[in-house]
C-alpha positions as CSV (number, residue, x, y, z in Angstrom):
1,X,-0.3,-13.6,-5.1
2,X,-3.4,-12.0,-4.0
3,X,-6.1,-14.0,-4.1
4,X,-9.3,-13.3,-6.0
5,X,-11.5,-13.1,-2.9
6,X,-9.1,-10.8,-1.3
7,X,-9.2,-8.7,-4.1
8,X,-13.0,-8.5,-3.9
9,X,-12.8,-7.9,-0.4
10,X,-10.9,-4.7,-0.9
11,X,-13.0,-3.9,-3.6
12,X,-16.0,-3.7,-1.4
13,X,-14.3,-2.9,2.0
14,X,-14.5,1.2,1.6
15,X,-18.0,0.8,0.3
16,X,-19.1,-1.0,3.5
17,X,-17.2,1.0,6.2
18,X,-18.8,4.1,4.3
19,X,-21.9,2.7,4.5
20,X,-21.8,1.7,8.4
21,X,-20.7,5.3,9.0
22,X,-23.7,7.3,7.1
23,X,-25.8,7.4,9.9
24,X,-23.1,8.9,12.2
25,X,-22.4,12.3,12.4
26,X,-19.0,13.2,10.6
27,X,-15.8,12.9,12.8
28,X,-13.6,15.6,12.7
29,X,-10.1,16.2,13.3
30,X,-9.0,19.1,15.8
31,X,-9.2,21.8,13.1
32,X,-12.4,20.9,11.7
33,X,-11.5,18.8,8.8
34,X,-14.2,15.6,8.6
35,X,-12.4,12.7,8.4
36,X,-13.3,10.0,5.6
37,X,-14.5,6.3,6.3
38,X,-11.6,4.1,6.3
39,X,-11.4,0.6,5.4
40,X,-12.9,-2.0,7.4
41,X,-10.2,-3.8,9.7
42,X,-8.6,-4.1,12.7
43,X,-6.5,-0.6,12.9
44,X,-8.9,2.5,13.6
45,X,-7.7,5.9,13.1
46,X,-6.1,6.8,16.5
47,X,-2.5,6.2,17.7
48,X,-3.9,3.5,20.7
49,X,-5.1,1.4,17.2
50,X,-1.9,2.1,15.7
51,X,-0.1,0.7,18.6
52,X,-0.5,-2.6,16.8
53,X,1.5,-2.2,13.8
54,X,4.7,-4.2,12.9
55,X,7.2,-3.9,10.3
56,X,6.9,-6.6,7.7
57,X,9.5,-9.0,7.3
58,X,10.2,-8.0,3.5
59,X,11.1,-4.2,4.6
60,X,13.3,-5.6,7.0
61,X,15.1,-7.3,4.5
62,X,14.9,-5.4,1.9
63,X,17.7,-2.5,3.2
64,X,18.1,-0.8,0.0
65,X,15.5,1.1,-2.2
66,X,15.5,3.2,-5.1
67,X,13.0,6.3,-5.7
68,X,12.2,8.4,-8.7
69,X,11.7,12.0,-6.9
70,X,11.1,13.4,-10.7
71,X,8.4,15.4,-12.1
72,X,7.8,18.8,-14.1
73,X,10.4,20.5,-11.8
74,X,13.2,18.8,-13.5
75,X,12.5,20.9,-16.6
76,X,14.4,23.6,-15.9
77,X,17.3,22.0,-14.8
78,X,17.6,24.2,-11.5
79,X,17.1,21.6,-9.0
80,X,14.7,21.1,-6.1
81,X,11.8,23.7,-5.1
82,X,11.7,25.7,-8.4
83,X,7.9,25.7,-8.3
84,X,8.1,27.5,-5.5
85,X,11.5,30.1,-5.8
86,X,10.5,31.1,-9.4
87,X,8.0,33.4,-7.7
88,X,10.2,35.0,-4.9
89,X,11.9,38.0,-6.7
90,X,15.6,38.2,-6.4
91,X,15.9,34.2,-6.1
92,X,18.3,32.6,-8.2
93,X,15.6,30.7,-9.8
94,X,13.4,33.6,-10.3
95,X,16.2,35.5,-12.1
96,X,16.5,32.3,-14.3
97,X,12.9,32.1,-14.7
98,X,12.9,35.8,-16.4
99,X,15.7,35.1,-18.7
100,X,14.2,31.6,-20.1
101,X,10.8,31.6,-19.8
102,X,9.5,35.4,-19.2
103,X,8.2,37.0,-16.0
104,X,5.7,34.8,-13.9
105,X,2.8,36.7,-14.4
106,X,2.7,35.9,-17.8
107,X,4.5,32.4,-18.0
108,X,3.8,30.8,-14.6
109,X,4.6,27.1,-13.5
110,X,1.2,26.2,-15.2
111,X,3.7,27.1,-18.1
112,X,6.3,24.8,-17.1
113,X,4.1,21.7,-17.0
114,X,3.6,21.1,-20.5
115,X,7.2,21.1,-21.3
116,X,7.5,18.0,-19.1
117,X,7.4,15.1,-22.0
118,X,9.1,12.0,-20.6
119,X,10.1,11.5,-24.0
120,X,13.1,9.0,-23.4
121,X,11.3,7.3,-20.3
122,X,11.8,3.6,-19.9
123,X,10.8,2.8,-16.5
124,X,11.3,-1.3,-17.2
125,X,14.9,-0.7,-18.5
126,X,15.6,1.5,-15.7
127,X,13.9,-1.3,-13.2
128,X,16.5,-3.7,-14.4
129,X,19.5,-1.3,-14.0
130,X,17.9,-0.7,-10.3
131,X,17.4,-4.1,-9.2
132,X,21.1,-5.0,-11.0
133,X,22.4,-2.1,-8.5
134,X,20.9,-4.0,-5.2
135,X,17.5,-1.9,-4.8
136,X,14.9,-4.6,-3.0
137,X,12.1,-2.2,-3.2
138,X,11.0,1.1,-5.5
139,X,9.4,4.3,-4.9
140,X,7.4,6.4,-6.9
141,X,6.8,10.2,-6.3
142,X,2.9,10.5,-6.3
143,X,3.0,14.3,-6.1
144,X,5.6,16.9,-4.6
145,X,4.8,20.2,-3.2
146,X,4.1,21.9,-6.9
147,X,0.5,20.3,-6.5
148,X,0.9,18.2,-9.8
149,X,-0.2,14.2,-9.4
150,X,1.9,11.8,-11.0
151,X,-1.2,9.3,-11.4
152,X,-4.6,9.1,-13.1
153,X,-6.2,11.3,-10.0
154,X,-9.7,11.0,-9.6
155,X,-9.9,14.2,-8.0
156,X,-7.3,16.6,-9.3
157,X,-7.4,17.3,-13.0
158,X,-3.7,18.8,-12.8
159,X,-2.2,15.2,-13.7
160,X,0.2,13.5,-15.7
161,X,-2.3,11.9,-17.3
162,X,-4.1,14.6,-18.8
163,X,-1.2,16.8,-19.0
164,X,2.7,16.9,-19.6
165,X,3.8,13.4,-20.5
166,X,0.1,12.2,-20.6
167,X,1.1,8.9,-19.1
168,X,0.1,7.3,-15.7
169,X,3.8,8.0,-14.2
170,X,2.9,5.9,-10.8
171,X,0.8,3.2,-12.5
172,X,3.8,2.6,-15.3
173,X,6.4,2.6,-12.3
174,X,4.3,0.2,-10.6
175,X,4.3,-2.3,-13.5
176,X,7.5,-2.1,-13.8
177,X,8.6,-2.6,-10.1
178,X,6.2,-5.8,-10.1
179,X,7.6,-7.4,-13.2
180,X,10.9,-7.1,-11.4
181,X,9.5,-8.8,-8.6
182,X,10.2,-5.4,-6.5
183,X,7.6,-4.0,-3.7
184,X,6.2,-0.7,-4.6
185,X,6.1,2.3,-3.0
186,X,4.6,5.8,-3.6
187,X,5.8,9.4,-1.9
188,X,3.5,12.4,-1.4
189,X,4.5,15.9,-0.3
190,X,0.9,17.2,-0.9
191,X,0.8,18.1,2.4
192,X,3.0,21.0,2.6
193,X,2.0,22.4,-1.0
194,X,-1.1,24.3,0.5
195,X,1.3,27.0,2.4
196,X,4.5,26.0,0.2
197,X,3.0,27.3,-2.7
198,X,1.7,30.4,-1.9
199,X,4.6,32.3,-3.5
200,X,2.5,31.9,-6.6
201,X,-0.2,34.1,-5.8
202,X,2.4,37.2,-5.0
203,X,4.0,39.9,-7.2
204,X,7.1,41.7,-7.6
205,X,8.0,43.9,-4.5
206,X,9.8,46.3,-7.0
207,X,10.6,47.1,-10.7
208,X,8.6,47.8,-13.4
209,X,5.7,44.9,-13.0
210,X,6.1,45.9,-8.9
211,X,2.4,44.9,-7.7
212,X,1.3,42.6,-11.1
213,X,-0.1,39.5,-9.7
214,X,1.7,36.4,-10.4
215,X,-0.6,33.9,-12.6
216,X,-1.0,32.0,-9.4
217,X,-3.5,34.8,-8.3
218,X,-5.7,33.7,-11.2
219,X,-8.8,32.2,-9.8
220,X,-8.9,30.4,-13.1
221,X,-5.9,28.2,-11.8
222,X,-6.7,28.0,-8.3
223,X,-6.9,24.0,-8.5
224,X,-3.1,24.0,-9.3
225,X,-2.0,26.9,-7.3
226,X,-4.4,26.5,-4.3
227,X,-6.6,29.1,-3.0
228,X,-4.9,31.7,-1.2
229,X,-4.2,30.4,2.4
230,X,-5.9,31.7,5.6
231,X,-4.4,33.7,8.1
232,X,-2.8,30.9,10.0
233,X,-0.9,29.3,7.6
234,X,1.2,32.5,6.9
235,X,3.5,34.9,8.6
236,X,6.0,34.1,11.6
237,X,5.6,30.7,13.1
238,X,3.6,29.1,10.1
239,X,3.9,25.4,10.4
240,X,5.0,23.2,7.2
241,X,1.3,21.7,7.2
242,X,-1.9,23.7,6.5
243,X,-4.2,24.1,9.3
244,X,-7.4,25.1,6.8
245,X,-9.6,21.9,7.2
246,X,-10.8,22.5,3.3
247,X,-6.9,21.8,2.3
248,X,-6.9,18.7,4.6
249,X,-9.8,17.3,3.4
250,X,-8.6,17.5,-0.2
251,X,-5.5,15.9,0.7
252,X,-7.2,12.8,2.2
253,X,-9.5,12.3,-0.7
254,X,-6.3,12.6,-3.1
255,X,-4.2,10.5,-0.6
256,X,-7.1,7.7,-0.1
257,X,-7.5,7.7,-4.2
258,X,-3.6,7.2,-4.3
259,X,-3.9,3.9,-1.9
260,X,-7.3,2.7,-3.4
261,X,-6.1,2.7,-6.9
262,X,-2.4,1.6,-6.8
263,X,-2.3,-0.7,-3.4
264,X,1.2,0.6,-2.7
265,X,3.5,-1.6,-0.5
266,X,5.0,2.0,1.1
267,X,3.5,5.1,1.2
268,X,5.8,8.2,2.4
269,X,4.9,11.4,3.4
270,X,7.1,14.5,3.3
271,X,7.1,15.5,6.8
272,X,5.6,14.1,10.1
273,X,2.4,12.3,10.3
274,X,-0.3,15.3,8.7
275,X,-3.1,16.2,10.3
276,X,-3.7,14.5,13.6
277,X,-6.5,12.1,13.6
278,X,-7.3,12.6,10.0
279,X,-3.7,11.4,9.0
280,X,-3.9,8.9,11.7
281,X,-7.0,7.5,9.7
282,X,-5.2,7.6,6.8
283,X,-2.6,5.4,7.8
284,X,-5.3,3.4,9.3
285,X,-6.9,3.1,5.8
286,X,-3.7,2.1,4.5
287,X,-3.0,-0.8,6.7
288,X,-6.4,-2.5,6.8
289,X,-6.7,-2.2,2.6
290,X,-2.9,-4.1,2.9
291,X,-4.2,-6.5,5.1
292,X,-7.5,-7.4,2.9
293,X,-5.0,-7.4,-0.6
294,X,-2.7,-10.0,1.1
295,X,-5.2,-12.6,2.4
296,X,-5.1,-11.1,6.4
297,X,-1.4,-10.2,6.5
298,X,-0.2,-6.4,6.9
299,X,2.4,-5.9,4.2
300,X,2.6,-2.3,4.1
301,X,5.0,0.8,5.3
302,X,4.1,3.9,6.1
303,X,7.2,6.7,6.4
304,X,6.9,9.6,7.7
305,X,9.4,12.2,9.7
306,X,7.8,11.9,12.7
307,X,10.3,12.3,15.6
308,X,8.6,9.5,18.2
309,X,10.7,11.4,21.1
310,X,8.8,14.3,20.7
311,X,5.5,12.8,20.8
312,X,4.7,13.3,17.4
313,X,4.0,9.5,16.7
314,X,3.6,6.3,18.5
315,X,7.4,4.5,18.2
316,X,6.9,1.6,16.0
317,X,3.5,2.4,14.5
318,X,5.3,4.2,11.3
319,X,8.9,3.6,9.7
320,X,10.6,6.7,11.1
321,X,12.3,8.3,7.8
322,X,15.4,10.6,8.4
323,X,15.9,13.1,5.3
324,X,19.8,13.0,4.5
325,X,21.0,11.8,7.8
326,X,21.6,9.0,9.8
327,X,20.9,7.7,13.3
328,X,23.8,7.7,15.9
329,X,23.3,4.1,17.3
330,X,21.3,0.5,16.4
331,X,17.6,1.6,16.9
332,X,14.9,-1.0,18.3
333,X,12.5,-0.1,15.4
334,X,13.2,-0.7,11.5
335,X,13.8,3.0,10.3
336,X,15.0,4.4,7.2
337,X,16.9,7.5,5.8
338,X,16.5,9.4,2.0
339,X,18.6,11.0,0.2
340,X,19.7,11.7,-2.9
341,X,22.7,11.1,-5.3
342,X,22.4,14.9,-6.2
343,X,19.8,17.5,-5.6
344,X,16.4,16.1,-5.3
345,X,15.4,17.0,-9.0
346,X,17.6,17.4,-11.8
347,X,20.0,20.5,-11.7
348,X,22.4,21.1,-14.6
349,X,26.4,21.1,-13.8
350,X,25.2,19.4,-10.5
351,X,27.6,17.4,-8.1
352,X,26.7,13.9,-7.3
353,X,27.8,11.1,-4.9
354,X,30.3,8.8,-6.1
355,X,29.8,5.0,-5.2
356,X,32.0,5.0,-2.0
357,X,29.8,7.5,-0.5
358,X,26.8,5.8,-1.0
359,X,28.3,2.1,-0.3
360,X,29.7,3.5,3.0
361,X,26.1,5.3,4.0
362,X,24.4,2.3,3.2
363,X,26.5,0.2,5.4
364,X,26.2,2.2,8.5
365,X,22.6,2.5,8.1
366,X,21.6,-1.3,7.7
367,X,24.2,-1.8,10.8
368,X,22.1,0.6,12.8
369,X,18.4,-1.5,11.6
370,X,17.8,0.9,8.8
371,X,17.2,1.1,5.3
372,X,18.4,3.5,2.4
373,X,15.9,4.8,0.1
374,X,18.3,6.5,-2.7
375,X,17.0,9.1,-5.2
376,X,18.4,8.3,-8.9
377,X,18.4,11.9,-10.3
378,X,16.7,11.6,-13.7
379,X,16.7,14.0,-16.8
380,X,13.4,15.8,-17.4
381,X,13.2,13.6,-20.3
382,X,13.2,10.3,-18.3
383,X,17.0,9.3,-19.0
384,X,20.0,8.8,-16.6
385,X,22.5,11.7,-16.1
386,X,25.9,10.0,-17.0
387,X,26.7,10.6,-13.4
388,X,23.6,8.5,-12.1
389,X,24.3,5.6,-14.6
390,X,27.9,5.5,-13.4
391,X,26.7,5.0,-9.7
392,X,24.3,2.5,-10.8
393,X,27.2,0.6,-12.7
394,X,29.5,1.2,-9.4
395,X,26.6,-0.4,-7.0
396,X,26.0,-3.2,-9.3
397,X,29.8,-4.5,-9.3
398,X,29.7,-4.2,-5.6
399,X,26.6,-5.8,-4.9
400,X,27.6,-9.0,-7.1
401,X,30.3,-9.8,-4.7
402,X,29.2,-8.5,-1.5
403,X,25.1,-8.2,-1.3
404,X,24.6,-11.1,1.3
405,X,26.5,-8.7,4.1
406,X,23.6,-6.5,3.5
407,X,20.5,-8.0,2.5
408,X,18.4,-10.2,4.8
409,X,20.8,-9.1,7.4
410,X,20.2,-7.9,11.3
411,X,22.3,-5.7,13.6
412,X,24.8,-7.4,15.8
413,X,25.2,-6.3,19.4
414,X,27.3,-3.2,18.7
415,X,26.9,-1.4,15.4
416,X,30.6,-0.9,14.5
417,X,34.0,0.7,15.4
418,X,36.6,3.2,14.3
419,X,38.2,6.7,14.4
420,X,35.3,8.4,12.5
421,X,32.8,10.4,14.6
422,X,29.6,10.2,13.4
423,X,26.5,12.5,14.3
424,X,22.8,11.2,14.0
425,X,20.1,13.5,12.9
426,X,18.8,14.9,9.7
427,X,21.0,16.6,7.0
428,X,24.1,14.8,8.3
429,X,25.2,12.7,5.9
430,X,29.1,13.6,4.6
431,X,31.5,11.4,6.9
432,X,35.0,10.6,6.2
433,X,35.2,7.3,6.4
434,X,38.5,5.3,6.5
435,X,39.6,1.4,6.1
436,X,39.9,1.5,10.0
437,X,36.0,2.2,10.0
438,X,34.0,-1.1,10.4
439,X,30.6,-2.0,10.7
440,X,28.8,-5.1,11.7
441,X,25.8,-6.9,10.3
442,X,24.9,-10.6,10.9
443,X,22.9,-13.5,9.2
444,X,22.0,-17.2,10.1
445,X,25.2,-17.2,12.6
446,X,27.4,-15.5,10.3
447,X,29.1,-12.0,11.6
448,X,29.9,-9.5,8.7
449,X,32.4,-7.2,9.0
450,X,32.3,-4.6,6.7
451,X,35.5,-2.3,5.9
452,X,34.7,1.1,5.0
453,X,37.6,1.5,2.6
454,X,40.1,-0.8,0.9
455,X,43.1,-1.6,3.5
456,X,46.5,-0.9,2.6
457,X,48.0,-2.8,5.8
458,X,47.1,-5.5,9.0
459,X,43.6,-4.7,9.8
460,X,42.4,-4.6,13.6
461,X,39.2,-4.8,14.7
462,X,39.1,-4.2,18.7
463,X,35.4,-5.5,19.2
464,X,36.7,-9.3,18.2
465,X,39.5,-9.2,20.8
466,X,40.1,-12.1,22.8
467,X,38.9,-10.6,25.8
468,X,36.0,-8.7,24.1
469,X,32.5,-8.2,26.0
470,X,30.5,-9.2,23.6
471,X,30.8,-13.0,23.8
472,X,33.1,-13.6,20.7
473,X,35.2,-16.5,21.5
474,X,35.1,-19.0,19.0
475,X,36.3,-17.8,15.7
476,X,36.6,-20.8,13.2
477,X,37.1,-19.1,10.3
478,X,37.2,-15.7,8.1
479,X,36.9,-15.3,4.5
480,X,37.1,-12.4,2.2
481,X,33.8,-11.9,0.2
482,X,34.6,-12.2,-3.6
483,X,38.2,-14.0,-3.0
484,X,39.5,-17.3,-3.5
485,X,42.4,-16.0,-1.1
486,X,43.1,-18.0,1.8
487,X,43.0,-15.2,4.8
488,X,45.3,-15.3,7.8
489,X,44.3,-13.7,10.9
490,X,44.9,-14.3,14.9
491,X,42.7,-13.2,17.8
492,X,44.4,-11.6,19.8
493,X,44.3,-10.1,23.4
494,X,43.6,-6.4,22.4
495,X,42.0,-7.2,18.6
496,X,41.4,-9.5,16.1
497,X,44.3,-9.0,13.6
498,X,43.7,-9.8,9.9
499,X,46.3,-9.4,7.4
500,X,45.8,-7.8,4.1
501,X,44.9,-9.7,0.9
502,X,47.3,-9.7,-1.7
503,X,44.4,-8.3,-4.3
504,X,41.2,-6.7,-3.3
505,X,37.8,-8.1,-4.8
506,X,35.8,-5.0,-5.1
507,X,36.9,-0.9,-4.8
508,X,35.7,1.0,-2.1
509,X,34.8,-1.3,0.5
510,X,35.7,-5.1,1.4
511,X,33.7,-7.4,3.5
512,X,34.9,-10.2,5.7
513,X,32.9,-13.2,6.6
514,X,33.5,-14.4,10.1
515,X,32.3,-17.7,11.3
516,X,32.1,-19.3,14.6
517,X,32.2,-15.8,16.5
518,X,28.5,-16.0,17.1
519,X,26.8,-17.9,20.2
520,X,24.5,-21.1,18.3
521,X,21.2,-19.7,17.8
């Protein structure tokens, strides 16, 4: 628990930092955006300073988090990016918007927001289900590309406290997570919205309303839709993030506000580290405030999709995130996959991932030193679609038997073996795993072999043969998690052969606990 002294320090540090810098010339990034003062502490707003970061143990042990990628865009039931596509003439979302709501010059995204009531949302009840399903941390949406803040925003009046559900979504999620003993994170997708949402400033190219501006062009609503983009942010070769320093300063004010109000254990950016040294300063602010809030211990995690090999960010100074994809092998630093059990926002008639798919992804990711952050789709009213509830129940049943092979584990020498080829990278998450595919984890001198299926005959693991190159010589016992059955096995020259159990304790994936395989630690 955070001490009173630490919280007092947290409250005054930003003020002290600001006072110390009042007499200095404003510091700017490469685009000319003024960089806000950061909380006092060991981290400064530059790459060299951020190199001292070390990922906290809670994240390395947690392995599995659940995310609520949820907001007003769930209302139409058409999935992700509705706020952008409803303003693109000819797109499916534009066509459905005409039918359901009217022309976007008259009924725009601003008019969708009041329809989001979240009237059935019970964060405490949902958190109990998430925790039972194995979640060891929880992440709330903070702001998506639709520029609508889900917290009691100091600098942005288009927020969920003043509009829509009239609730502090971030704050109420946080209360539920903390009551359940779970670390709490927030995702921000704001950085890309300044360009992403420019479609709202357009108009039809053809038809009876050609040339009539959409409601985003109305100056009265510029706070939501942003001012018109500068030339550098439009057209061929434009970047995901804005290069307008005014927008960058708006982003930093609001993200600092999010950090200072809620002190998240994790902050996620939907993209690479935003805005150069301005983004580096924001990460340093997150880290320093975490140190102040935890009696000198850094407990914060920053996730972004920067690619360390490209020079976008120094390896290890954040936790790299891979959207809807995996890594090809064991990584030296902790990392994270983010994906959803369906579309990112609720879509009527959508196809959802089943329990087996999620378990196999989780197991592969954990074997490679990663975590899985899984969005569980919510309806606009805050209730679970049947498919989301079925998944949570399936995960809960599996975790009740096999969780020891996931949580608090570390990778083995190799991540696994089997006939299914996997390819690393974003947006590559569908692999036809079989009961011949295995992944390995370790904990307290025990090796776990997780079978990505339910075997129908004898099991052979070549990596655990007598003549293996990994130092596995003296296996003393093998048991099947969740089963009292005696497991028959033999370590041959070519493979460890395990005879099938008479009955399997779980569907979709089974786990063998192998003792004596690892050298004394």
